[in-house]
C-alpha positions in Angstrom: -7.7 -39.9 -86.3 -8.1 -36.7 -87.4 -7.9 -35.6 -91.1 -4.3 -34.6 -91.2 -2.9 -37.5 -89.0 -4.1 -39.7 -92.1 -2.7 -37.8 -94.7 0.7 -38.0 -92.5 0.3 -41.5 -92.3 -0.5 -41.8 -96.2 2.1 -39.4 -97.2 4.9 -41.1 -94.8 4.3 -44.3 -97.4 4.2 -42.7 -100.0 7.3 -41.4 -99.0 9.0 -45.0 -98.1 8.0 -46.4 -101.1 9.9 -43.5 -103.2 12.9 -43.1 -100.9 16.4 -43.6 -103.0 14.4 -43.1 -106.6 13.8 -39.6 -108.0 10.1 -39.3 -107.6 11.0 -38.9 -103.5 12.2 -35.1 -104.3 9.1 -34.2 -105.9 6.8 -35.6 -103.3 6.2 -32.3 -101.7 7.4 -28.5 -102.0 9.5 -29.0 -98.9 10.9 -31.9 -100.4 11.8 -30.1 -103.8 13.3 -26.8 -102.3 15.9 -28.6 -99.9 16.5 -31.4 -102.5 17.6 -27.8 -105.0 19.1 -26.4 -102.2 21.3 -29.3 -101.2 22.3 -31.0 -105.0 24.3 -28.3 -106.0 25.9 -28.0 -102.7 26.9 -31.6 -102.3 29.7 -32.1 -104.4 31.6 -28.9 -103.1 31.4 -30.5 -99.6 31.1 -34.3 -99.5 34.5 -36.3 -100.2 36.3 -39.3 -98.8 34.9 -40.8 -96.1 31.6 -39.2 -95.4 28.6 -40.1 -92.3 24.9 -39.7 -93.2 24.4 -38.8 -89.4 20.5 -39.3 -88.9 20.1 -40.9 -92.5 16.4 -42.1 -92.2 15.2 -43.5 -95.3 18.5 -42.5 -96.7 16.7 -40.5 -99.2 20.0 -38.5 -100.5 22.1 -41.4 -100.9 21.8 -41.9 -104.5 23.7 -38.3 -104.8 25.9 -38.6 -102.1 27.4 -41.7 -103.0 28.8 -40.2 -106.6 31.4 -37.7 -104.2 32.6 -39.8 -101.8 34.8 -43.1 -101.5 32.8 -44.2 -98.5 29.4 -43.4 -97.5 28.6 -44.4 -94.4 24.3 -44.2 -93.3 23.4 -44.0 -90.1 20.3 -43.6 -88.1 19.1 -44.0 -83.9 17.0 -46.8 -85.5 18.0 -50.3 -86.4 17.1 -50.3 -90.5 18.0 -53.0 -93.0 19.7 -50.6 -95.6 21.8 -48.7 -92.8 25.4 -49.3 -92.0 25.4 -48.5 -88.3 23.0 -47.5 -85.7 23.8 -44.7 -82.9 23.2 -41.4 -81.8 24.6 -38.2 -82.8 24.8 -37.2 -79.4 27.5 -40.0 -79.4 29.1 -41.1 -82.4 30.2 -44.7 -83.2 33.3 -43.3 -84.5 36.8 -42.5 -83.0 38.3 -39.1 -83.6 39.2 -37.5 -87.0 37.9 -40.7 -88.8 35.7 -38.4 -91.2 36.4 -36.4 -94.2 32.9 -35.0 -94.2 29.4 -35.4 -92.5 25.7 -35.1 -94.0 23.1 -34.0 -91.7 19.7 -33.5 -93.0 16.4 -32.6 -91.2 17.8 -34.1 -88.1 18.8 -31.6 -85.3 15.3 -30.4 -84.7 15.0 -34.1 -82.9 17.7 -34.1 -80.5 17.2 -32.9 -77.3 20.8 -31.8 -77.5 22.1 -30.2 -80.4 25.2 -28.4 -79.1 26.5 -31.9 -78.1 25.5 -33.1 -81.4 27.5 -30.7 -82.9 30.7 -31.0 -81.0 30.5 -34.9 -82.1 30.6 -33.7 -85.7 33.6 -31.9 -84.7 35.5 -34.4 -83.0 35.0 -37.1 -85.6 35.8 -34.7 -88.4 39.3 -34.9 -89.6 40.8 -31.1 -89.6 39.7 -29.5 -92.6 37.0 -32.0 -93.3 33.2 -30.3 -94.1 29.9 -30.3 -92.5 26.7 -30.0 -94.6 24.0 -29.2 -92.4 19.8 -28.5 -93.2 17.2 -27.9 -90.0 13.9 -26.4 -90.5 12.9 -22.8 -89.8 9.2 -23.4 -90.3 7.9 -26.8 -89.5 4.7 -28.7 -88.8 4.6 -30.4 -85.9 6.2 -34.0 -86.3 7.8 -37.4 -85.3 6.1 -36.5 -81.5 7.3 -36.6 -79.0 11.0 -35.9 -80.5 10.4 -32.8 -81.9 12.2 -29.9 -79.9 13.6 -27.4 -82.0 13.4 -24.7 -84.8 16.4 -22.5 -85.6 16.9 -19.2 -87.0 20.3 -18.7 -89.3 21.8 -16.3 -85.9 20.9 -19.2 -83.7 22.9 -21.8 -85.9 25.8 -19.7 -86.1 26.6 -19.0 -82.6 25.7 -23.4 -82.2 28.1 -23.6 -84.6 31.0 -21.3 -84.1 30.7 -22.8 -80.2 31.5 -25.7 -81.6 34.5 -25.0 -83.1 33.5 -24.6 -86.5 34.0 -22.1 -89.3 30.9 -21.4 -91.5 31.4 -20.7 -95.2 27.5 -20.5 -95.9 23.9 -20.4 -94.1 21.5 -20.3 -96.8 17.5 -20.7 -97.2 15.8 -23.4 -98.7 12.3 -22.5 -100.0 9.9 -20.1 -98.1 6.4 -19.7 -96.8 4.6 -20.5 -100.4 6.8 -24.0 -99.9 5.6 -24.8 -96.5 1.9 -23.8 -97.0 1.6 -25.9 -100.1 2.6 -28.9 -98.4 -0.2 -29.4 -97.2 -2.3 -29.7 -100.2 0.2 -32.0 -101.8 -0.2 -34.2 -98.9 -4.0 -34.3 -99.7 -3.4 -35.0 -103.2 -1.1 -38.2 -102.2 -3.7 -39.6 -99.6 -6.7 -39.6 -102.0 -5.4 -40.8 -104.9 -1.9 -42.9 -103.7 -4.1 -46.4 -103.1 -5.5 -46.6 -106.7 -2.6 -48.0 -108.7 -4.0 -47.1 -112.2 -3.9 -43.5 -111.1 -0.3 -43.4 -109.4 2.2 -42.5 -112.2 -0.5 -39.8 -113.1 -0.5 -38.3 -109.6 2.9 -38.9 -109.1 3.8 -36.9 -112.7 0.7 -34.1 -111.8 2.2 -33.7 -107.7 5.3 -33.6 -108.9 4.5 -30.8 -111.5 2.5 -28.7 -108.6 5.9 -28.9 -106.5 8.2 -27.7 -108.9 5.7 -24.9 -109.7 5.4 -24.0 -105.9 9.1 -23.9 -105.7 9.8 -21.9 -108.8 7.2 -19.2 -107.9 8.7 -19.5 -104.1 12.1 -18.2 -105.1 10.9 -15.3 -107.4 8.8 -13.7 -104.3 10.2 -13.0 -101.0 13.6 -12.2 -101.4 15.2 -11.9 -98.4 13.3 -15.0 -97.0 12.1 -14.0 -93.3 9.8 -16.5 -93.3 13.0 -19.2 -94.6 11.9 -23.0 -94.6 14.8 -24.5 -94.1 18.5 -23.3 -93.6 21.3 -25.0 -95.5 24.5 -24.8 -94.0 28.4 -25.6 -94.8 30.6 -25.6 -92.0 34.3 -26.5 -91.8 36.8 -27.7 -89.1 39.6 -25.4 -88.8 43.2 -27.3 -90.0 45.4 -26.8 -87.0 
């Protein structure tokens, strides 16, 4: 096993243990930059009957549930905390049955993202909203199911082709947050197994992640090296 694979395995264990808590978002600059972009947009978008499409660990459930009447966590893998299992390429839902959809860091793992967006449009009610995040910079992960990276221009084409009206496409994080992920992984990999140091490591790593993101937000304003993009899109009213 390579050093990087070892760090990824340890990082995944830490993420599993902290999912559903505030600690999860400060595990690395990549997660914290995404949290800072998504958290203020959730109350503007999420409402009614909401699908978390590709929920995975349901890390954002603790936020999303504050704004919706019904939160449905779905992933292609069967997991005990999920409400449904299914693919974004063939959602197990009726036409126009959702008020909002949350889809975070999923479309890079979908072999036909255009079809997934058509499915989102099919299941949303007229006027329903989609809150989407996708990577522009990312290491290979979840192989072999790691297919795409997205520019804001490509996102616009895909979303408009699916019939969405785009409200906003915004960068979330930049090159510094991307590069800052590796030191954060190494810190956690080395010290997390030691229970006596665990809380201290979480605290120091969280401070590091937030500092990196704070600096990143103040440099390279155009974000030519955007880490992720966050999208708000709506299904037009008839």
